[in-house]
N, C-alpha and C positions, 0 to 999 in steps of 0.2 A: 503494500500499502504506498501512495506517493503522502511525504508532510502535506502539509498544505506552504504555499511560496509566502515568501516572505514580503511586503509594501513594495522595499529596492526589488528581489526579483520581480515581481510582479513589471515595475517598472521598466528594468532589462526587456524583460520578455515584451512589452508590449510597445516600446523603440526598436525593437529586432524587428515586427512584425512592420510597422511600420516601413520600415529602411525596406525592407524583401516586396511591400507592395508596390516601394515605391522603383525600384529596380525591377523587380518582372513586366515582363511580356503580356504574363499571364497566369490565374493561379489554378490548378483541379482537386478537387477537391474532393478525397475518398471514405468512405465506412472500411476502418478497417479492420475490426472484431472478427476474429476469428482465424487469422493472418497469425504464424508460427514467428519468432522469433529470427529465425535464418532468411525464411523470407523478406519478409521486410529486410533484411540488410542486404539479399539481394536484389530487393525494389531499388530501395538505393542506389547499390551501384551502377545501376542499369539508366538509373536516372541521373545521374552523374557523368555518362559517359554523351549526355547530350546537354551538358551544363544546367541542370535541373540539381535544385535541392528537397527534400521529402522530406516534412517532422509532425510529429503530432500538435494537433493546437487547442488552444486553450479559448475555446469558445468564446465566452465574455472578455477576454484581450484583445482575441482577435475581431469579433463587431467591435468595439473602440479602434484596435487601428483601421480597420473600414472606413469609419468614420472621422476620423483625422485626415485622411485623404481626401477623402472625398467621393470616394465609392459607393453603390448601394448594392447590396448582396439582401436577399431574400431574408425575413427574417429566419424562417424555417429551416433552411439550408442550415445555421452555428447553430445545429442542436445535435448531441448526441455524441458520440465516439466519431472523432476527426480527424483527417490529416489534412495536409494540404501540401502540392507540388508547384514550389517557385522555380518559375522559367522564364531566359528571353523567351527561348521559340517556345511557344505553349503546343502545336502543330508536335514538333517532336515530343514531347511532355505527353501530351493527349497518345499519341503511337504505343508509347512507353508504358503508358498505364493499360489503354484500354486491352492490347495484346495482354497484359501483365490479368486481368481482368477476369478475361476470358480463358488464360490458361489455371489461373487458380480454383475459377468459381466462388471465390471466398469474399477477395474482396472486390467493394460495388464503389462506381462510381457517381455522385451527388452530382455534379457543375463544374462549372470554373467560371472564373471572373476573368473578361478578355475587355484590357482597358475599365470603361465605364460600362460595360455590359456583361450583365448574367446568362449565360447556356447553362442549360438545365443539361440531363446523363446523354441525354439522345444527340445534342446537341454536341457535344464532346466527342461522339460516337462518330460523329457526321468526321467533326476537324481530322480527326485522326485519322479520313481518308486521304483528307488536304495533301499536296506535298509539302515535306518542307522548305527551310531555306534557303539548302543546299538542293536538293530538288530543282527547287525555283530558278537561282539562279543557274543551274544548268540548261536548263530548258530558256532563261532569254541566252546566254549567250549562244545556246547550239543556236536559236535564233535568228542572234545579227550574223554569228558566222555561216550558212547558208548562204546568202545572199551575196557574203564578200569571195567566198568559192564559186560561186556562180558567174559571178564579174570576173574574177580570173582562168576561168574557163573559157570565157568568151573572150574578152582579150586575148590568149593566148593563144586560141584556133587559128585566127589569120596566121601566125608566125607558125604554127605546127602545120600548115598548110605550104606554104613557102619551101618550108624543111623540105617537106616529101615532096612535093617536084623540084628541087635544087638534089637531089639525092637521087628521084628517076633520074633525072639529068643524066648526071654523074653515069649512073650506071649503064644510059647509052651511051654515054660518050668510050665509057673505056669496052665496050663489048664492039663497039664500031671500032675501036684500036685497034 
């Protein structure tokens, strides 16, 4: 059983929540009941790989932190045992959590706070199907690179044609000699 937090500990935790909310691109909330400690550690490790942190939160303190940073979360969300994944890239965190929830069948996704907007569990599932930041950047680079490669081929075409004509003429002269 946990000992009650002192006022100083509560202030420190509240400040940590405020800073995490200000830094994070999104926060995904889960009900962690039923998870073994080793499973939680595995989940934390997977989330660290996508630059996200995961911690059990104190609902009352977290509600105060949300109010301090002028964000809104439904009051019914911040009830019961709750853990939060703070992520720069909420899509990557949603992917990890959704896969983990599917595999473990114990973890339940409750929703997410994305900027100033709340998304329910179904919204987090949809979010997890979107490409993450790296995938989007790769798509943009590919989209920018394709026309440039096409232009290079178009510009190189006449030179290739000229080279083919010159090579053919050189072969003719060689055969004639």
